[in-house]
C-alpha positions as CSV (number, residue, x, y, z in Angstrom):
1,M,-0.1,-0.1,-0.2
2,A,1.0,3.2,-1.2
3,R,0.0,7.5,0.1
4,Y,-0.2,9.6,-2.8
5,V,-1.0,12.8,-3.6
6,A,-3.5,13.8,-6.3
7,L,-3.7,17.4,-7.8
8,L,-6.1,18.2,-10.3
9,R,-6.0,21.2,-12.5
10,G,-8.5,23.9,-12.9
11,I,-11.1,22.6,-11.1
12,N,-13.8,24.9,-9.1
13,V,-12.4,28.1,-10.7
14,G,-14.7,30.9,-11.3
15,G,-17.5,28.2,-11.5
16,N,-15.5,26.2,-14.2
17,K,-15.5,22.8,-13.7
18,K,-17.0,22.1,-10.5
19,V,-16.3,19.4,-8.1
20,P,-17.7,19.5,-4.7
21,M,-15.1,17.5,-2.3
22,A,-17.2,15.5,-0.7
23,Q,-18.4,13.7,-4.2
24,L,-14.7,13.7,-4.9
25,R,-14.1,11.9,-1.7
26,E,-16.7,9.5,-2.7
27,L,-15.1,8.7,-6.1
28,L,-12.0,8.1,-4.5
29,E,-12.9,5.5,-1.9
30,G,-15.6,3.8,-4.8
31,L,-12.5,2.9,-6.6
32,G,-11.4,1.2,-4.0
33,Y,-8.8,4.0,-2.3
34,T,-8.6,4.0,1.5
35,D,-8.0,6.7,3.8
36,V,-8.7,9.5,1.7
37,A,-8.9,13.2,2.4
38,T,-9.1,16.5,0.8
39,L,-7.8,19.8,1.1
40,L,-9.6,22.8,0.4
41,Q,-11.7,23.3,-2.6
42,S,-9.0,23.3,-5.6
43,G,-8.5,19.7,-5.9
44,N,-6.4,18.2,-3.6
45,A,-6.8,14.6,-2.5
46,V,-4.5,12.3,-0.8
47,F,-5.1,9.1,-0.3
48,T,-3.8,5.2,-0.4
49,S,-3.5,2.4,-2.8
50,K,-2.8,-0.8,-3.5
51,E,-1.2,0.5,-7.3
52,R,1.8,0.7,-7.5
53,S,1.9,2.8,-10.8
54,P,1.6,6.5,-10.8
55,A,0.7,6.9,-14.2
56,R,-1.7,4.2,-14.0
57,L,-3.4,6.3,-10.9
58,V,-3.8,9.0,-13.5
59,K,-6.0,7.5,-16.2
60,Q,-7.9,5.6,-13.1
61,L,-9.0,9.4,-12.1
62,E,-9.0,11.4,-15.3
63,T,-11.2,8.9,-16.5
64,A,-13.6,8.3,-13.5
65,I,-14.0,12.2,-13.1
66,A,-14.8,12.1,-16.8
67,Q,-17.7,10.0,-16.1
68,E,-18.8,11.6,-12.8
69,F,-18.7,15.1,-13.4
70,G,-18.9,15.0,-17.3
71,F,-16.1,16.9,-18.3
72,E,-12.1,16.3,-18.2
73,V,-9.3,17.7,-15.4
74,S,-5.7,16.3,-16.0
75,V,-4.6,15.1,-13.0
76,I,-0.9,15.4,-11.3
77,V,-0.6,12.6,-8.7
78,R,3.0,12.2,-6.6
79,T,3.7,9.4,-3.5
80,R,3.8,10.9,-0.3
81,D,7.6,10.5,-0.6
82,E,8.0,12.6,-4.0
83,L,6.3,15.2,-1.7
84,A,8.3,15.2,1.0
85,A,11.5,14.8,-1.5
86,A,9.9,18.2,-3.2
87,I,9.5,19.7,-0.5
88,Q,12.8,19.2,0.6
89,A,14.6,20.1,-2.9
90,N,13.1,23.7,-2.9
91,P,16.3,25.7,-4.6
92,L,14.7,29.0,-3.1
93,P,14.9,30.1,0.2
94,G,12.0,32.6,2.2
95,A,9.2,29.8,1.0
96,E,8.5,29.5,4.8
97,E,8.4,33.2,6.0
98,A,6.5,34.0,2.5
99,P,3.9,30.8,2.3
100,S,1.6,32.9,-0.6
101,Q,4.4,34.5,-1.8
102,F,5.4,30.7,-3.2
103,L,4.3,28.4,-5.6
104,V,5.5,25.1,-6.7
105,T,4.0,23.8,-9.9
106,F,3.6,20.2,-10.7
107,L,4.3,18.9,-13.8
108,S,3.0,15.9,-15.6
109,D,6.7,15.2,-17.3
110,V,10.1,16.9,-17.1
111,P,9.9,19.9,-19.1
112,D,11.8,20.0,-22.1
113,P,14.9,22.1,-21.9
114,K,14.5,23.8,-24.9
115,L,11.3,25.6,-23.8
116,L,12.3,26.6,-20.9
117,Q,15.1,28.0,-22.4
118,M,12.3,30.2,-24.0
119,I,11.4,32.0,-20.9
120,D,13.7,34.4,-19.9
121,P,14.3,35.0,-15.8
122,A,15.2,38.6,-16.4
123,A,12.1,40.0,-18.0
124,Y,10.5,38.6,-14.9
125,L,11.8,40.3,-11.7
126,P,11.8,40.3,-8.8
127,D,10.0,37.1,-9.4
128,E,12.3,34.4,-9.5
129,F,11.7,30.5,-10.9
130,R,14.0,27.6,-10.5
131,V,13.3,23.9,-12.6
132,V,14.2,21.1,-10.3
133,G,12.8,17.7,-12.0
134,R,9.5,17.4,-12.0
135,E,8.9,20.9,-10.1
136,I,9.1,24.7,-10.9
137,Y,9.5,26.4,-7.6
138,A,8.9,30.5,-7.7
139,R,8.6,33.4,-5.9
140,F,6.9,36.1,-6.3
141,P,7.4,38.7,-3.5
142,N,5.0,41.8,-4.9
143,G,1.9,38.9,-4.9
144,I,1.1,35.6,-7.5
145,R,-2.1,37.7,-8.6
146,D,-0.7,40.0,-11.0
147,S,2.2,38.3,-11.7
148,K,3.4,37.7,-15.2
149,L,5.6,34.9,-14.4
150,A,2.9,33.5,-12.6
151,T,0.8,33.2,-15.9
152,V,3.3,31.8,-18.0
153,L,4.5,29.1,-15.4
154,G,0.8,28.2,-15.1
155,K,0.4,27.8,-18.7
156,A,0.2,24.3,-20.4
157,R,3.4,25.9,-23.0
158,L,6.7,23.7,-21.4
159,G,4.8,20.6,-22.9
160,V,3.6,19.3,-20.1
161,T,0.7,19.3,-17.7
162,P,0.7,22.2,-14.7
163,T,-1.0,22.5,-11.6
164,A,0.1,24.6,-8.9
165,R,-0.4,25.1,-5.3
166,N,1.3,27.7,-2.7
167,W,3.6,26.9,-0.4
168,S,0.7,26.5,2.2
169,T,-1.2,23.8,0.7
170,V,2.1,22.1,-0.2
171,T,3.2,21.7,3.0
172,K,-0.5,21.1,4.8
173,L,-0.5,18.2,1.8
174,L,2.1,16.2,3.3
175,E,0.9,16.7,6.7
176,L,-2.3,15.4,5.5
177,A,-0.5,12.0,3.7
178,D,1.6,12.0,6.8
179,R,-1.8,11.2,8.6
């Protein structure tokens, strides 16, 4: 049995793709997952499964969500240990001091380095970002809402599916996975 974190992309934003968390928990339990919990309304779920392949979990979840809710949702899955490693690998200091100004963008796969090179970090200062494996870490000292960098990193221009969570949510998901 392994502990997993599922991150649903683009649900419950602006009244679009509404997925009530109680229904999501029921759906996950119906798939045979146990110890299911959700965090916030933005599509964060933690569960235990016998399945050893995160890729198979992604397919199961995306298919079940489409059947249950009638629309497609991209899902990113990390094991509990992968989430802990992502937190540990954070290359930008200060996330704990200003967690609402710090995002981790979880990617479906390692992005193409050529596509990353097309993003000029100097064009977005004082915002900054670093890529480590399948995560992009970004700090937004003036806030995320009006950041051009946040918009660029949140789009699927990197050849992979992205979904971002602020530092508080990321650390709370690990706490939830450890219960």
